[in-house]
N, C-alpha and C positions, 0 to 999 in steps of 0.2 A: 616677370622674373620668377624662376622656379624656386620653390621653398626648400631649403636645405634641412637636413636632419641634425638636431642638436641633442646631445646627451648631457643632462645636468646632474652631476654627481655631488650630492649634498649629504654627508654622513649625519647620523643622529645627533652627535654632540654639537653640531652647529645648526640644528633645526630640522634635518631630515626632509621627508617628503613635503611636510607643511611649508617649510621655507622654500623648498625647491619649486613647489607649485606657484608660489608668489613670484619667484624669479622667472619661471616659465611664462607666466602671464605677460611679462614685459617684452617677450619675444614672439608672442602668439601670432602677431600679424605678419611675421617675417619667416618663421621656421616651424617645423614640426619638432616639438620638444618632448623628450622622454625624461622623466625624473626617476633617479635611482639613488640608493644610499651607498653603493660601492660600484666601481667601474665595471666589475665582472658580473654584476647581478643579473643583467639581461643580455645574454650573448648576442641575440638578434639585433637589439638596439645598438650595441657596441659595434657590430659588424657594419651597420648602416650609417653610423655617425660620421658626419663631416666636420662637426665641431664638438669638442668636449669642454664643458665648463666644470671646473673642479674646485670645491671649497675645502682645501686641505686634505682631500682624499687621494690616496696614491694612484698615480697613472704610471705604471711600469712598462718594461719592455714587452711583457706578454700582452698587456692591453693594447699597446701600439701595434703589435704584430697582428692582433685580432681585429684591427680597424683599418682595413685597406683603403677606405675612402677618406680617411681623416686628413684634414687640412690644418686645423687649429686646435690647440689646447689653451684655454683661457683660465688662468688661475684667479680665483676670487680672493685677492690679497696681494701683499707685497712679496711674499716668499714664493719660491718655486722648487724647494728641495724635495717636495713630494712627487715631482715629475722627473722621469729619467730623461734628462736632456740629451745625452749621447744617443739614446735610442730614437728620440724624436728627430734628431738630425739625420740619423741613418734612414729614417722613413720619410724625410723631407717634410716634416710636420713643424709648423711654427708654434712656439710656446711664448705666451705673453703673461705679464702680471698687470697690476694697476698702479705700479710704483709712482708714476709721475702725477697721479690724480690727487694725491694728498688725502685720500679718503680716510685712512686709518691714523694719520699723524697725530691729530689733537688728542684723540681718545687714548692711544698708547702712551703718549707723553704724559697725560694726566695720570694714567695708571702707574707709570714709573714713579711719579712723584708721590702718589698715594702709598706705594711700597716704601719709598725713601722715608717719608714722614712716619709711617707705622714703625719702621725700624728705629729711627732716631728718637721717637717718643715712647717706644715700647708699648704701643697701643694694645696689641693682642694680649701679652701677659698681664698688663694692667687690668684689662676688661675681665679676663678669665679669673684672675685672683679676686677682684672685687665682687664678681657675680657669685663666687663661692664664699663670700663673707670675709675675705682676707684683705685687710688694708695694707697693700704691698708697697706703699710709698717708700718706707725706709730701705727696703731691699732694691727697689728700682732706681732710687735717686742717683746713685753713682754712675748709672749707665745712660741717663737722659742727657740729650745734647740738642743744640740748635744748629740750623743750617747756615745762618749768616756768617760770612767770613770763611766758610769752609770751601774746599776745592772739590768740584764735581768733575770726574773724568768720564767723558763720553767716548765709547768705542764704536765708531761709525757715525759720521756726520752727514747722513742722508737726510731725507725729508723728515723722518721721525726724530733723528738725533738733533736736527736744527730746532724743531719744536721744543724739545727738552731743554736745549741751551737757552732759548728765549725765555722759557718759564723759570729757569735758574736765576735769571736776572732779577725777577721779582723777589727772590729769596736772598738777594745780595751775595750770591755765591760766585767764586772765581771758577772759570770753566776752561778745562783742557780738553782736547780731543785728539784721537789717534785714528788714522785711516791710511790706506795704501797711498793715496794721493792727497795732497793738500787742497783744501777747498778754495774757491776763488776769493780774492781779497774782499769783495763786497759781502760775501757770505760771512766771513770772519768778522767784519765790521758790524753786520746786523745782529749776529749772535753773541758777539763778545768772546768767542772761543779762540783759544790759542793752540796751534798744532804742535804736537810733540810725539816722540816715539812711544810705543805701547808700554815698554817696561818703565820708562821714565814716568809715564802717566800713572802706572800702578803704584809706584813708590810715592808719588806726590799727592795722590787723591785721598780724600776722606770718604767719598762715595764714588763707586765705579758703576756705571750703567751701560749695558750692552745693547747696541742697536745696529749690529753688523749682520750681513747676510750669512747664511750657512752654506759653505762649500768645502772642498777638500782642504783649502788653506786655513779655514777658520774653525774646523771641528776641534773641540777641546782647546780652543784658543786660551782659555783660562784653565791650565792644568795645575798639578801640584806645585811645580817649580814657579810658575807665575803667581799663583795664589800666595806663595811664600814671600813675595815682594811687597805685599800689602801691609799697611800699618795694622797693629792689633786693634785699633779703634775703627777700622774701615768697615764700610757697608758695601755689599755687592748686590746689584739688582739686575735681573734678566727678564726682559719682556720681549725678547727677539725670537730665539730658537733654543730649545733645551740643550742640544749637543754642543753649543758654544762653550759650555762649562763641563769639565769632568765632575759629575755630580758626586761621586764617591770622595774625590779630593776635596770638594767644597764641604761635604758633610764632615769629613775629618778635621778640616780647619775650624769649623764651628764647634765641634765636640772638644777640640783641644784649646779653644779660646784664642786661636791665632788670628781670627778676625772677629769683629763685634757682632755682626748680624748679616742676614741676607733676605732679600725679597725676591721670590721666584714665581713667575707666571707661566713659565714654559718648561717642559720636561722631556726627558729622553729615557723611555718612550712616553707617549701620551695615550691614555692617562698613565701615571706611574703605578707600578705594581704595589700591592699593599705592603710588601716587605722592603720597599725602597728605603735605603739608609737616610736619605735626605728628609723623608717624611717625619722621622723621629729626631732629627737634629735639633739642638737648642738654638734659640734666638733666630728662628727663621719664620718668615711670613709667606704663606703659600696661597696662590689663587689659581683657578683651573683654566688657564689660557683665556682669561676674560678681558684682557686689555683692549681688544679691538671689537668687542661685541656689545657695545652700547646700542640702544635703540637707534640713535642717530647715525652711528657709524655703519651699522648693518645696511641701512638704506643707501648711504653713500657708496659703500663697497659694491652692492648689487648693481646700482645704476652705472658705476664706472665699468664694471665687467661687461654688462649688457651693451653699453655704448661701444666698447671695443669690439665686441662680437658683431654689432651692427656695422661698424666700419668694415670689417672683413666681409660681411654679407654684401655690402655695397661695392666691393672690389677695391676699397682703399687700403693703404698700408696701416695695420693696427699699431697702437702705441705700445711701448714697453716690451719690445721683442727681446727675449733672452736666449732663444735658440731657434734654429730652423734654417731653411735655405739662405745662404748668403751671410750668415752670422759667423763670427769667430769668437771663441772663448778661450 
């Protein structure tokens, strides 16, 4: 069997060449692997590539046009918004994620709850004040709350959303979810989640956590109008994709006290520019897209992506196809 050319695109923020070399080692017996930190870094390797593995690094129309031998783009993660799907379809290139592997689910769900708890218990301002010698309890006391009995609204009940719902049960929370299609009855029974419309969910929830994919229909899903539907005591958490929220509208809601707090792990763009309004907003907990990068998760993600590439190299249909020949979107 001839060895195909694989281009592994691993940007510095997720490990760069060091992480890419480890991933390449998993395919060394099956393919010639070139590791780069951006898709256009090595034009010769791009032109020869039959498979691109991308870890959140853009693969745009220009890259696809420059890779005439390309057969597969494998995303190392659940998301695919960094790949130009329309261009991939024009060039008959298959695009896959690792969505069904569940590799990221537990880690992102844990991170969502870390942000929820940090907001509910005001962990960051409490630590900052105490480290500066300020016993801030009298000032913080009116804002501290517990999760038991509160309503958690999950926007998107995919694999990660379901993990979040199951964890909510341990906190004795009531769970609502919103999605374009209702989940199967057995999923609702296992998670204890009740289906409702997005705007009803926003009005009813004490905590709203986003786990939806980013596409044309979900960009700025939470805009100023929808943020205005939230309770003034509500917490917003986003561990999915930054553009799901209008960040300036969220910052304004926090500044005006129209919502209580927000926990944000993803931004638009990433990393956020120093002058981003959200960075200076009150009552916000920020993390640098860290939800899916635990030691354990990175291993599971890499193995899932490599396994899917191996399926393609073996001539089998890869899992989690989101674009390419024969697909409809």
